[in-house]
N, C-alpha and C positions, 0 to 999 in steps of 0.2 A: 284227493277228490273230496269235495263237500256235497252233501245232499240237502236240498231245501224242499220240503214238502209244503204244498199249498192246500189247506183244507178250509171248509166253511160250508154254510148252508147253500142249497140250490139257488142260483141267481146272485150270489154274493160277489161274483167277478173273478173267480179263481182262474179261468182260462185266459181272461184279458190280462190279469196281473202276471201270469206265467209267461205270456207272450212278450209283454213289455219289459218285465224284469230281465228276461233273456236278452232282449235288445239293449237294455241299459248296461248290462254287464259286458256284453260284446263290444259296445262303444267304448267301454273303459279298458278294453284290451284283454278281457278275460275269455278263456275258452269255455263255452257253455253248451251243455246238452240238455234236451228236454225229454222227459219220460211221461207218457200218458197212461194213467191207471183207470181211466173210465171206459169200461167195455160197452157202454151204451151210446156213446157220442157218435153222431152221424158224420160231422165234419169238424175240422180243427183249423184255426188260423195259422198254425205252425206245422212244420214237418217234424214229427217226433223221432228222436234217435232210438227210443224204445216205445213200443205200443202194445199194451196188453191185449188189443184186439187180434193180434197175431196168434194168440193162444185161445182166446175165448171172446165171443161176442154175445152180448145180452139178448139181442134180437133173435139170434139162433136158438138160444136157450129158451126164450119165451115161446117160440113156435114149437120146438121139439117136445117140451114138457108141459105146455099149456099153462104157463105161469104168467102172473101179472108183472108190471114193470119193476116194482120193488122186490118181489120174490126172485125175479130173474137176475137182479143185481147181486143179491145175496148168494144165489147159486153160482153165479159167474165168479165171484171172489173165491168161493170154496173150490171150484173147479181149477181156477188159476193156481191155487196152492198145490194141487195134485201134479202140476208141472213145474214145481219149484226148481228142480235141477236145471231144466232148460232155460227158465227165466234167469236164474243166477248166472249161467254160462253166457247168456247174451249181455247181461248187464256188465259183466267183467270185461267185455270187449270195448266198452265205452271208455274213452280216455279224454277227460275234460276236467277243468278246474272245478266247475260247478255243474251239478245235475239238478235241474228244477223239475219237481214231480207234480204234475197236475192230477188232482183227485176227483172222483165223482161227487155229485151233489148229495147223494144219499149218505149223509153224515153219520147215520147210525152204524155204518160199516166200521167206523173208527171209534165212535163213542161207546158202542156196546158189544160189538161182535169181535171174536178173536181173529177171524179171517182178515179183516182190514188191518188190524195191528200186526199180524204176522207178515202180511205183504210188505208193510213199511219196514219191518225188521229185516226181511229178506233182501230188499233192495239196498238198504243202508248198512248192512252188516260190515263191520271192520272199518267203517269210515265215519268221520264226523258228520253229524246230521242235526237238523233243526226243523221245527214246524212253524209255518206262518198260518195263523187262524184269522180268517176274514170276518169282521163284524160288518154286516150289510148296513150301510148308513140309512137306508130306507126304513129298516126295522129299528136300528139303534137309536133313532132320534126320539123314541118314546121310552120313558124311564123303565117301565116294567119289561118291555121287550129287550132293552139293553141289559138288564139284570139276567134275563133268561139266556141271552147270548153269552154272558160271562159264565153262567152255570155250565152251558154246553162247552165252552172253551176250556173250562176247568176239567170237565170230564175227559175231553180229548187229551189234554196234557197229562192227566193222571193215567189214562189208559195206555198211551203210546210211550210215555216216559222220555220224551225228548225236550230239550230247551225250546221254548215257544215264545213267539211274538204275537201280540194281538194287534191287528191292523184294521183301522176303520176305513173300509173301502168306499169308492165312488163318492168321495167327499165333494166333488164338483157339483153334485146334485143337492147339496145342503146350502142353506143360506148361511151367512157369517154368524148370525145369532144362533142358529141351530148347531152349527159346528162348535162354537164356544161353549154352548150348553152341554153338549155331549162330552167334550174334552174336560169340562169341570167335574164331571162325574168320576173321573179317575181319582179324585181326592177322597172318595169314600163317603164322607159325611154329606157331601152335596147330592150324591145319588140316593142315599137314604132319605134325605129331606124331600127329593123329587118324587119318591115313590108314594108319598102321602101317608094316610093312616094305614097302619098294618097291625094285625093281631100279634100276640107274643111269639107264636111259632114262626110266622112269616117274617117278623123282625129278626129273629135269631138266624133264620136261614139267609136272609139278605145280608146281614152283618157278616156271616161266615164267608159268603161268596165274595163280598167286597174285600174282606181281609185277605183272602187267598189270591185275588186278582186285583190288587190295589193300584197298580200303575195305569196311567192313561194309555189308550191305544195310540198307535202311530197313524196319523191321518194321511191317506194316500189317494190320489186319483191316478190310476194307471193310464187313463186316456189323455189327460193333460200333462202328466209328469210330475204333478204336485206331490211333494213328500218323498219322491224316489231317492234323493240324496240322503235323507234321514233314514229311510228304510235300509239302504245299502250300509250306512254306518252302523246300524244296529245289527245287521247280519254279520258284518265283519267283527263286531265286538264278541258275538257269540261263537262264531266259527274259527276266527283267526286271532282272537285276542286284541282286536282293534286294528290289525295290520292287513294290508292287501295280501292276496294269495301269494304273490311272487316273493314276498319277504319271509314267508314261512319256510320251515325246514322241509326238505323233500319228503313226500309221502312214500313210505316203504312199500305200499301196495301198488304204486304206479311203475 
Protein backbone atom coordinates (compact mmCIF):
# COMPACT_ATOMS: atom_id res chain seq x y z
CA UNK A 1 0.00 0.00 0.00
CA UNK A 2 1.31 3.41 -1.03
CA UNK A 3 0.35 6.74 0.58
CA UNK A 4 0.19 9.95 -1.48
CA UNK A 5 -0.33 13.09 0.60
CA UNK A 6 -1.58 16.21 -1.19
CA UNK A 7 -0.58 19.47 0.49
CA UNK A 8 -0.62 23.12 -0.52
CA UNK A 9 -1.99 26.53 0.33
CA UNK A 10 -5.73 27.19 0.60
CA UNK A 11 -7.36 27.21 -2.82
CA UNK A 12 -4.45 25.53 -4.59
CA UNK A 13 -6.65 22.67 -5.81
CA UNK A 14 -5.86 19.85 -3.38
CA UNK A 15 -9.36 18.37 -3.27
CA UNK A 16 -9.83 18.56 -7.04
CA UNK A 17 -6.47 16.88 -7.64
CA UNK A 18 -7.25 14.23 -5.02
CA UNK A 19 -10.56 13.48 -6.73
CA UNK A 20 -9.21 13.34 -10.27
CA UNK A 21 -5.99 11.51 -9.39
CA UNK A 22 -8.14 8.86 -7.71
CA UNK A 23 -10.21 8.57 -10.90
CA UNK A 24 -7.07 8.44 -13.07
CA UNK A 25 -5.55 5.61 -11.02
CA UNK A 26 -8.85 3.74 -10.93
CA UNK A 27 -9.11 3.97 -14.72
CA UNK A 28 -5.57 2.53 -14.91
CA UNK A 29 -6.76 -0.52 -12.98
CA UNK A 30 -5.41 0.48 -9.59
CA UNK A 31 -7.30 0.00 -6.33
CA UNK A 32 -7.54 3.46 -4.73
CA UNK A 33 -8.76 4.76 -1.39
CA UNK A 34 -9.11 8.39 -0.28
CA UNK A 35 -8.52 9.75 3.21
CA UNK A 36 -9.78 13.19 4.25
CA UNK A 37 -7.69 15.00 6.86
CA UNK A 38 -9.62 18.29 6.78
CA UNK A 39 -11.84 18.54 9.88
CA UNK A 40 -13.36 21.83 8.67
CA UNK A 41 -14.63 20.88 5.20
CA UNK A 42 -18.39 21.11 4.73
CA UNK A 43 -18.75 18.85 1.69
CA UNK A 44 -16.51 16.74 -0.53
CA UNK A 45 -16.79 15.69 -4.19
CA UNK A 46 -15.71 12.17 -3.21
CA UNK A 47 -16.75 9.63 -0.58
CA UNK A 48 -13.73 9.22 1.73
CA UNK A 49 -12.67 5.78 2.90
CA UNK A 50 -11.27 7.51 5.99
CA UNK A 51 -12.64 10.80 7.30
CA UNK A 52 -11.04 12.69 10.18
CA UNK A 53 -14.46 14.27 10.85
CA UNK A 54 -15.57 10.97 12.37
CA UNK A 55 -13.24 11.82 15.24
CA UNK A 56 -13.21 15.61 15.38
CA UNK A 57 -14.96 18.46 13.56
CA UNK A 58 -13.52 21.96 13.58
CA UNK A 59 -16.96 23.58 13.68
CA UNK A 60 -17.78 21.74 16.92
CA UNK A 61 -14.45 22.74 18.43
CA UNK A 62 -15.04 26.35 17.39
CA UNK A 63 -18.43 26.52 19.11
CA UNK A 64 -17.42 24.57 22.21
CA UNK A 65 -14.28 26.55 23.01
CA UNK A 66 -15.06 29.88 21.35
CA UNK A 67 -12.15 29.63 18.93
CA UNK A 68 -11.60 31.21 15.55
CA UNK A 69 -11.22 29.19 12.33
CA UNK A 70 -7.42 28.87 12.47
CA UNK A 71 -7.28 28.10 16.18
CA UNK A 72 -10.00 25.49 15.83
CA UNK A 73 -8.02 23.74 13.10
CA UNK A 74 -4.94 23.57 15.31
CA UNK A 75 -7.00 22.31 18.24
CA UNK A 76 -8.69 19.73 15.99
CA UNK A 77 -5.35 18.31 14.87
CA UNK A 78 -4.16 18.10 18.47
CA UNK A 79 -7.38 16.36 19.54
CA UNK A 80 -7.20 13.91 16.65
CA UNK A 81 -3.81 12.76 17.89
CA UNK A 82 -5.40 11.94 21.24
CA UNK A 83 -7.38 9.27 19.36
CA UNK A 84 -4.36 7.93 17.51
CA UNK A 85 -5.05 4.31 18.40
CA UNK A 86 -8.58 4.42 16.96
CA UNK A 87 -7.40 6.23 13.84
CA UNK A 88 -4.62 3.72 13.28
CA UNK A 89 -7.02 0.80 13.70
CA UNK A 90 -9.41 2.27 11.11
CA UNK A 91 -6.60 2.95 8.64
CA UNK A 92 -5.37 -0.62 8.96
CA UNK A 93 -8.76 -1.83 7.66
CA UNK A 94 -8.18 -0.10 4.32
CA UNK A 95 -6.87 -2.43 1.64
CA UNK A 96 -5.89 -0.50 -1.45
CA UNK A 97 -2.91 -0.14 -3.74
CA UNK A 98 -2.91 3.61 -3.21
CA UNK A 99 -4.27 5.83 -0.46
CA UNK A 100 -4.53 9.49 -1.50
CA UNK A 101 -4.70 11.83 1.49
CA UNK A 102 -6.46 15.18 1.07
CA UNK A 103 -5.18 17.74 3.60
CA UNK A 104 -6.53 21.05 4.96
CA UNK A 105 -5.56 24.41 3.52
CA UNK A 106 -4.03 25.57 6.80
CA UNK A 107 -0.57 24.69 5.58
CA UNK A 108 1.03 25.80 8.84
CA UNK A 109 -0.21 22.54 10.36
CA UNK A 110 2.44 20.75 8.33
CA UNK A 111 5.05 23.47 7.85
CA UNK A 112 5.42 24.48 11.50
CA UNK A 113 3.43 22.36 13.94
CA UNK A 114 4.16 18.88 15.23
CA UNK A 115 0.51 17.77 15.16
CA UNK A 116 0.27 17.85 11.36
CA UNK A 117 3.55 16.04 10.91
CA UNK A 118 2.57 13.39 13.47
CA UNK A 119 -0.79 12.80 11.75
CA UNK A 120 1.03 12.13 8.50
CA UNK A 121 3.43 9.74 10.17
CA UNK A 122 0.57 8.02 11.96
CA UNK A 123 -1.30 7.32 8.73
CA UNK A 124 1.70 6.29 6.64
CA UNK A 125 3.61 4.33 9.25
CA UNK A 126 5.21 1.14 7.84
CA UNK A 127 4.24 1.99 4.25
CA UNK A 128 5.93 3.77 1.36
CA UNK A 129 4.72 7.35 1.21
CA UNK A 130 5.30 10.61 -0.62
CA UNK A 131 3.99 14.16 -0.67
CA UNK A 132 2.67 16.23 -3.55
CA UNK A 133 2.97 19.97 -2.87
CA UNK A 134 0.76 22.17 -5.04
CA UNK A 135 2.06 25.48 -6.28
CA UNK A 136 -1.05 27.51 -7.09
CA UNK A 137 -0.53 28.83 -10.63
CA UNK A 138 -2.45 32.01 -9.78
CA UNK A 139 0.27 32.85 -7.23
CA UNK A 140 3.21 31.20 -8.95
CA UNK A 141 3.08 33.33 -12.09
CA UNK A 142 4.71 36.19 -10.16
CA UNK A 143 8.41 35.57 -9.49
CA UNK A 144 8.53 36.61 -5.84
CA UNK A 145 5.39 34.66 -5.01
CA UNK A 146 6.88 31.66 -6.81
CA UNK A 147 9.99 31.89 -4.66
CA UNK A 148 7.83 32.14 -1.52
CA UNK A 149 5.96 28.99 -2.56
CA UNK A 150 9.29 27.20 -3.07
CA UNK A 151 10.33 28.28 0.42
CA UNK A 152 7.08 26.92 1.85
CA UNK A 153 7.48 23.71 -0.15
CA UNK A 154 11.01 23.30 1.21
CA UNK A 155 9.73 23.79 4.74
CA UNK A 156 7.09 21.08 4.25
CA UNK A 157 9.64 18.67 2.81
CA UNK A 158 12.05 19.30 5.67
CA UNK A 159 9.37 18.96 8.33
CA UNK A 160 7.61 15.78 7.23
CA UNK A 161 10.64 14.06 5.75
CA UNK A 162 8.95 12.39 2.77
CA UNK A 163 9.94 12.31 -0.91
CA UNK A 164 8.15 15.24 -2.50
CA UNK A 165 6.94 16.41 -5.90
CA UNK A 166 6.21 20.05 -6.63
CA UNK A 167 3.17 20.32 -8.89
CA UNK A 168 2.10 23.52 -10.62
CA UNK A 169 -1.68 23.27 -10.30
CA UNK A 170 -4.51 24.74 -12.38
CA UNK A 171 -2.25 25.39 -15.38
CA UNK A 172 -5.31 25.64 -17.62
CA UNK A 173 -5.73 29.13 -16.11
CA UNK A 174 -2.32 30.27 -17.41
CA UNK A 175 -1.55 31.57 -20.86
CA UNK A 176 1.09 29.66 -22.81
CA UNK A 177 3.54 32.51 -22.25
CA UNK A 178 2.90 32.52 -18.49
CA UNK A 179 3.33 28.76 -18.30
CA UNK A 180 6.60 28.83 -20.23
CA UNK A 181 7.87 31.62 -17.99
CA UNK A 182 7.07 29.76 -14.76
CA UNK A 183 8.56 26.52 -16.05
CA UNK A 184 11.78 28.31 -17.02
CA UNK A 185 12.24 29.34 -13.39
CA UNK A 186 13.08 25.75 -12.56
CA UNK A 187 16.48 26.43 -14.12
CA UNK A 188 17.39 28.61 -11.14
CA UNK A 189 19.22 31.48 -12.83
CA UNK A 190 16.06 32.40 -14.73
CA UNK A 191 14.16 32.83 -11.45
CA UNK A 192 16.94 34.87 -9.85
CA UNK A 193 16.95 37.17 -12.87
CA UNK A 194 13.15 37.47 -12.78
CA UNK A 195 13.25 38.59 -9.15
CA UNK A 196 14.92 41.84 -10.15
CA UNK A 197 17.21 43.82 -7.87
CA UNK A 198 17.87 42.15 -4.51
CA UNK A 199 19.99 43.19 -1.56
CA UNK A 200 22.77 40.82 -0.48
CA UNK A 201 20.79 38.96 2.20
CA UNK A 202 17.74 38.52 -0.07
CA UNK A 203 19.97 37.28 -2.88
CA UNK A 204 21.60 34.71 -0.60
CA UNK A 205 18.20 33.51 0.61
CA UNK A 206 16.81 33.28 -2.92
CA UNK A 207 19.89 31.41 -4.14
CA UNK A 208 19.66 28.93 -1.27
CA UNK A 209 15.97 28.22 -1.91
CA UNK A 210 16.54 27.81 -5.65
CA UNK A 211 19.44 25.45 -5.03
CA UNK A 212 17.38 23.32 -2.63
CA UNK A 213 14.36 23.14 -4.98
CA UNK A 214 16.09 23.45 -8.31
CA UNK A 215 13.85 21.28 -10.52
CA UNK A 216 10.86 22.57 -12.44
CA UNK A 217 7.41 21.70 -11.07
CA UNK A 218 5.14 19.28 -12.91
CA UNK A 219 2.45 21.31 -14.71
CA UNK A 220 -0.97 19.76 -14.13
CA UNK A 221 -4.60 20.65 -14.68
CA UNK A 222 -6.78 18.25 -12.73
CA UNK A 223 -9.89 19.56 -14.46
CA UNK A 224 -8.69 19.04 -18.06
CA UNK A 225 -6.36 16.10 -17.36
CA UNK A 226 -3.30 17.93 -18.70
CA UNK A 227 -0.11 16.56 -17.16
CA UNK A 228 -1.74 13.63 -15.36
CA UNK A 229 0.30 11.07 -17.31
CA UNK A 230 3.50 12.85 -16.33
CA UNK A 231 2.40 13.12 -12.69
CA UNK A 232 1.62 9.39 -12.61
CA UNK A 233 5.05 8.57 -14.05
CA UNK A 234 6.77 10.66 -11.38
CA UNK A 235 4.68 9.07 -8.63
CA UNK A 236 5.63 5.61 -9.86
CA UNK A 237 9.30 6.58 -10.01
CA UNK A 238 9.23 7.56 -6.34
CA UNK A 239 6.99 4.86 -4.92
CA UNK A 240 7.62 1.88 -7.16
CA UNK A 241 10.93 2.55 -8.84
CA UNK A 242 9.22 3.41 -12.10
CA UNK A 243 7.09 0.27 -12.26
CA UNK A 244 3.35 -0.10 -11.89
CA UNK A 245 2.08 -1.34 -8.54
CA UNK A 246 1.25 -4.81 -9.81
CA UNK A 247 4.87 -5.49 -10.82
CA UNK A 248 6.08 -4.81 -7.28
CA UNK A 249 6.94 -7.41 -4.69
CA UNK A 250 3.96 -8.17 -2.39
CA UNK A 251 3.70 -5.79 0.54
CA UNK A 252 4.16 -7.82 3.76
CA UNK A 253 1.68 -5.50 5.53
CA UNK A 254 -1.21 -6.47 3.23
